[in-house]
C-alpha positions as protocol buffer text, in pm:
chain_id: "A"
residue {
  index: 1
  type: MET
  ca { x: 9451 y: 20826 z: 1655 }
}
residue {
  index: 2
  type: GLY
  ca { x: 9634 y: 21024 z: 1944 }
}
residue {
  index: 3
  type: LYS
  ca { x: 9846 y: 21294 z: 1949 }
}
residue {
  index: 4
  type: GLN
  ca { x: 10175 y: 21169 z: 1833 }
}
residue {
  index: 5
  type: THR
  ca { x: 10525 y: 21226 z: 2072 }
}
residue {
  index: 6
  type: LYS
  ca { x: 10793 y: 21437 z: 1920 }
}
residue {
  index: 7
  type: LYS
  ca { x: 10955 y: 21191 z: 1846 }
}
residue {
  index: 8
  type: GLU
  ca { x: 10679 y: 21028 z: 1672 }
}
residue {
  index: 9
  type: LEU
  ca { x: 10632 y: 21281 z: 1487 }
}
residue {
  index: 10
  type: VAL
  ca { x: 11080 y: 21299 z: 1328 }
}
residue {
  index: 11
  type: GLU
  ca { x: 11073 y: 20954 z: 1332 }
}
residue {
  index: 12
  type: GLN
  ca { x: 10811 y: 21026 z: 1034 }
}
residue {
  index: 13
  type: GLY
  ca { x: 10932 y: 21216 z: 813 }
}
residue {
  index: 14
  type: TYR
  ca { x: 10904 y: 21579 z: 992 }
}
residue {
  index: 15
  type: ARG
  ca { x: 11070 y: 21918 z: 1049 }
}
residue {
  index: 16
  type: ILE
  ca { x: 11028 y: 22132 z: 1364 }
}
residue {
  index: 17
  type: TYR
  ca { x: 10960 y: 22455 z: 1317 }
}
residue {
  index: 18
  type: ALA
  ca { x: 10978 y: 22535 z: 1770 }
}
residue {
  index: 19
  type: GLY
  ca { x: 10841 y: 22870 z: 1919 }
}
residue {
  index: 20
  type: GLN
  ca { x: 10781 y: 22981 z: 2272 }
}
residue {
  index: 21
  type: GLU
  ca { x: 10465 y: 22876 z: 2312 }
}
residue {
  index: 22
  type: LEU
  ca { x: 10470 y: 22547 z: 2106 }
}
residue {
  index: 23
  type: ASP
  ca { x: 10652 y: 22402 z: 1793 }
}
residue {
  index: 24
  type: VAL
  ca { x: 10509 y: 22322 z: 1454 }
}
residue {
  index: 25
  type: TYR
  ca { x: 10590 y: 22015 z: 1266 }
}
residue {
  index: 26
  type: PHE
  ca { x: 10601 y: 22010 z: 815 }
}
residue {
  index: 27
  type: ASN
  ca { x: 10584 y: 21696 z: 637 }
}
residue {
  index: 28
  type: LEU
  ca { x: 10613 y: 21773 z: 288 }
}
residue {
  index: 29
  type: SER
  ca { x: 10562 y: 21457 z: 111 }
}
residue {
  index: 30
  type: MET
  ca { x: 10184 y: 21466 z: 258 }
}
residue {
  index: 31
  type: CYS
  ca { x: 10129 y: 21816 z: 205 }
}
residue {
  index: 32
  type: GLN
  ca { x: 9866 y: 21886 z: -48 }
}
residue {
  index: 33
  type: HIS
  ca { x: 9927 y: 22200 z: -95 }
}
residue {
  index: 34
  type: SER
  ca { x: 9627 y: 22338 z: -54 }
}
residue {
  index: 35
  type: ALA
  ca { x: 9681 y: 22650 z: 85 }
}
residue {
  index: 36
  type: HIS
  ca { x: 9494 y: 22690 z: 385 }
}
residue {
  index: 37
  type: CYS
  ca { x: 9738 y: 22806 z: 599 }
}
residue {
  index: 38
  type: LEU
  ca { x: 9898 y: 23020 z: 377 }
}
residue {
  index: 39
  type: LYS
  ca { x: 9593 y: 23208 z: 278 }
}
residue {
  index: 40
  type: SER
  ca { x: 9536 y: 23151 z: 666 }
}
residue {
  index: 41
  type: ASP
  ca { x: 9800 y: 23390 z: 827 }
}
residue {
  index: 42
  type: HIS
  ca { x: 10102 y: 23519 z: 656 }
}
residue {
  index: 43
  type: ALA
  ca { x: 10260 y: 23639 z: 919 }
}
residue {
  index: 44
  type: VAL
  ca { x: 10292 y: 23261 z: 1038 }
}
residue {
  index: 45
  type: PHE
  ca { x: 10330 y: 23096 z: 677 }
}
residue {
  index: 46
  type: ASP
  ca { x: 10488 y: 23261 z: 455 }
}
residue {
  index: 47
  type: THR
  ca { x: 10649 y: 23082 z: 147 }
}
residue {
  index: 48
  type: LYS
  ca { x: 10829 y: 23373 z: 56 }
}
residue {
  index: 49
  type: ARG
  ca { x: 11057 y: 23359 z: 361 }
}
residue {
  index: 50
  type: LYS
  ca { x: 11254 y: 23080 z: 514 }
}
residue {
  index: 51
  type: PRO
  ca { x: 11195 y: 22949 z: 731 }
}
residue {
  index: 52
  type: TRP
  ca { x: 10881 y: 22965 z: 637 }
}
residue {
  index: 53
  type: ILE
  ca { x: 10702 y: 22873 z: 976 }
}
residue {
  index: 54
  type: VAL
  ca { x: 10784 y: 23174 z: 1197 }
}
residue {
  index: 55
  type: THR
  ca { x: 10550 y: 22967 z: 1473 }
}
residue {
  index: 56
  type: ASP
  ca { x: 10565 y: 23302 z: 1725 }
}
residue {
  index: 57
  type: ASN
  ca { x: 10384 y: 23566 z: 1502 }
}
residue {
  index: 58
  type: ALA
  ca { x: 10050 y: 23437 z: 1577 }
}
residue {
  index: 59
  type: SER
  ca { x: 9892 y: 23372 z: 1874 }
}
residue {
  index: 60
  type: GLY
  ca { x: 9916 y: 22966 z: 2014 }
}
residue {
  index: 61
  type: GLU
  ca { x: 9522 y: 22994 z: 1964 }
}
residue {
  index: 62
  type: THR
  ca { x: 9544 y: 23127 z: 1541 }
}
residue {
  index: 63
  type: VAL
  ca { x: 9812 y: 22909 z: 1482 }
}
residue {
  index: 64
  type: THR
  ca { x: 9671 y: 22580 z: 1659 }
}
residue {
  index: 65
  type: LYS
  ca { x: 9358 y: 22657 z: 1467 }
}
residue {
  index: 66
  type: ILE
  ca { x: 9535 y: 22726 z: 1093 }
}
residue {
  index: 67
  type: ILE
  ca { x: 9718 y: 22369 z: 1180 }
}
residue {
  index: 68
  type: ASP
  ca { x: 9406 y: 22166 z: 1321 }
}
residue {
  index: 69
  type: GLY
  ca { x: 9223 y: 22290 z: 926 }
}
residue {
  index: 70
  type: CYS
  ca { x: 9514 y: 22160 z: 783 }
}
residue {
  index: 71
  type: PRO
  ca { x: 9280 y: 21896 z: 486 }
}
residue {
  index: 72
  type: SER
  ca { x: 9631 y: 21642 z: 499 }
}
residue {
  index: 73
  type: GLY
  ca { x: 9791 y: 21614 z: 801 }
}
residue {
  index: 74
  type: ALA
  ca { x: 10098 y: 21778 z: 694 }
}
residue {
  index: 75
  type: LEU
  ca { x: 10095 y: 22016 z: 983 }
}
residue {
  index: 76
  type: GLN
  ca { x: 10140 y: 21914 z: 1326 }
}
residue {
  index: 77
  type: TYR
  ca { x: 10137 y: 22062 z: 1660 }
}
residue {
  index: 78
  type: LEU
  ca { x: 10291 y: 22004 z: 2005 }
}
residue {
  index: 79
  type: TRP
  ca { x: 10264 y: 22281 z: 2288 }
}
residue {
  index: 80
  type: LYS
  ca { x: 10577 y: 22318 z: 2486 }
}
residue {
  index: 81
  type: GLU
  ca { x: 10398 y: 22163 z: 2786 }
}
residue {
  index: 82
  type: GLU
  ca { x: 10296 y: 21792 z: 2631 }
}
residue {
  index: 83
  type: TYR
  ca { x: 10686 y: 21744 z: 2605 }
}
């Protein structure tokens, strides 16, 4: 499956966490609660904070590397230049 569009992600129930370089998308119903994201970088992912995802608290490369390791696909991202 190729990279999805913003419209497709939103239609599938993903919530947008906007950033300067990229937007992060999260779908709670897909999450397996492995805590991969939480263990990877508390500056970006912290469930004790609202919003719990702050995309700009790390480099885009760091954020995408964490998201690429998400075992469930509950986290996705799109670079701003992709749309």
